[in-house]
C-alpha positions, 0 to 999 in steps of 0.5 A: 193504969196501962195494960202491958203489951207482951209477946205470946212466946213469954206469956207464962211470966204473966199468969193471972195478969191482964195483958195485951196481945197484938197479932192476927186471926189464925183461926176461929171456933164458935160455940153458941155464946162463946168463941175461941179466936186463935191469935198468932203474934209471930212469936206463937200462937194462943187460944183466947175465950170470948164470952158474950155475957162479959163483953159489949155486944158489938165486940163479941159479934165483930170478934165472932164474925172475924175473918182469917189474918184480920189484925187485931189487939186483944186484951185479957187475963192470962189463965193457965190451961194444961189442954191448951196449945202453950199451956195458957189461954187469954180470957177477953176483955176487950178487942181492937180490930185494926183491919177486917180482911174482906170476905169479898177477897178472903185470905187465900190459904185456907186449911184445905189442901193446896198445890205447891205452885199455888203456895209458892206463888203465895209464899209472902202469906205462906210463911204465916203458917204454923209449919213454915214459921217453925222451919224458919225459927229452926234456921234462925237457930241453926244460923245463930249456932254457927255464929257462936261455934266459930266466934267461940273457937277463935275465928273472926267474921270477915264479909267477902264480895258479892260481885266478883270478877272471876270464877271460883268453881268453874265458869258454867255456873255463874250468873253474869252481871252488867257493871259500869263502863261495859265491865262484866262482873259476876255473882259469887259462887263462893267467898272462898278466895277472898276468905283465903286472903282474909286467913293470911291476915287473921289466921282463922276466919269465916264468911257467911252470906248469900251465894249464887250458882247457875246450875239448871238443876231442878232437885229437891236439894238445889237452890240457885241463891242460898247461904253458905258459911265458909271458915278458912284456917292458916297453917291447917290441912285436911285433917283439921277440916274434918275435925272442925266440920264434925264439931260444927255439925254436932254443936248446931244439932245440940242447939236445935234440940235444945231450944227448938223441941216445940218447933220440931214437934210441929214438923213431926221430926223424928228427934231420935234420929237427930239425938243419935248423931255423935262423933266421930263420923265414919270415914272412907276414901272415895276409892272405897265409897265407889267399891261400896256403891257398886256393891249396892247396884250403883253404876258409878265408875271411878272418876265420876262424881256422886249423884243424889242416889249414890250419896243416899246409898252411902249413908244407908243404915247409918245415923251418922253423916259420913266423911268421904275424902281424896276425890279425884283431882279431875272433878275437883275445883282448881284450887284443891291440894293434890295428895302427895302420895297420889297426885290423882287424888285431891285432898278434899272431903265432903260430909254426906248427911244421912236420910237422904240429905246429901252433901252438907259440907264440901271443903279440903286443903288448898294448893299453897305452891304458886307454880302448881296453882298456876299450872291449874288455873291453866288446865282448867282454862282460867285466866291466870291474870284475873287471879293475879291477886290470888297468886300473890297469897302464895308469893308472899308468905304462903302457908298450907291452909284449908277450909270448907263451905256449909250451905245452910238450907240443905242442913236445915232441911236435914234438921227439919225433916223437910222433903224439899229444900225450898221451905228452908228459906223465906223466898227461894230462887230456883230454875224458873222461880223468882217470885215473889 
């Protein structure tokens, strides 16, 4: 009778059965005639118990002297053990070692402290640690929740191009790429412009994929390549954006709390801070936010954009994210609809997370008047001919429409309580880092 191969995450369904686990040696403790290999398989970690008296001598010796991250298949009986991680142990009956890591070139990441540059240089191996796998599982949960939220609210996923012929949010933060026959194209900053076209066809859409920003920023909140979800709605305005954004944030937090408590415990995340996030979120206008910041000691002047410290000050003492709207038109992208009551203000909103995690969502209402849009393009020194297709959306059936973008990595950093965004994507691309 063949022994079933199972995943550690589902080991509890096999209590009392003999099973096989295929994985890697995470750690190893020895105690005389017993050794305790910790085996990971990507879904979890389980402690195995190998007793010399019950195993062939060569098997016990090979296991007792096995090196970290060697690959192996362990067969044994599953036994409930309340003191063990995950509540179960595996009593070893046989072991097949697929590859033994050489002692002459040992696995470089050990339990000792390593500098961040060393860990980033070995990111392809660092991902195997408990902390990093926990973060990636939370990321997976967030991405699944995002898709479920939009899919269940009448949105259609439409993919948008990564190569684009023109800028979406200004030409200074673009990565230029050589295309065919000396043509220049750019890596996308956002799928928004194409998504507006999609919304005119399907009503409610979202795109979800990698985006690229060539800002030479070294803050803990910035990556040059990150993932962003961008919903867009026809016949919608600023208030619709606020409602949709609030709902998305609360839905994703709920999913993480429901399904990733174990990972949050590994990360030592204070879940009470996430549990406290409830709608409605506090809302304020940019004017009021500037006044509040100046009372708190910020040197911001009206017309300036918020820095990291400003965003942290705005949420100080609040467990909720806050929504700040009606920023000056001059500091927003060309496509923002001006406020009818004061054209110097844009119908845009930022959602700023608490605990110092800053802006996680930015969006608002788009210009739907073709003449105004053309004027704004010229004010931003953008070539109207490159946006002729975009202007077509205003020539043929224009309607008020709105949407936003949410950066996945910033949201995951907030969920996990990580200090730096670089841990929230498998292979971060930052200023001065493109490897591994």
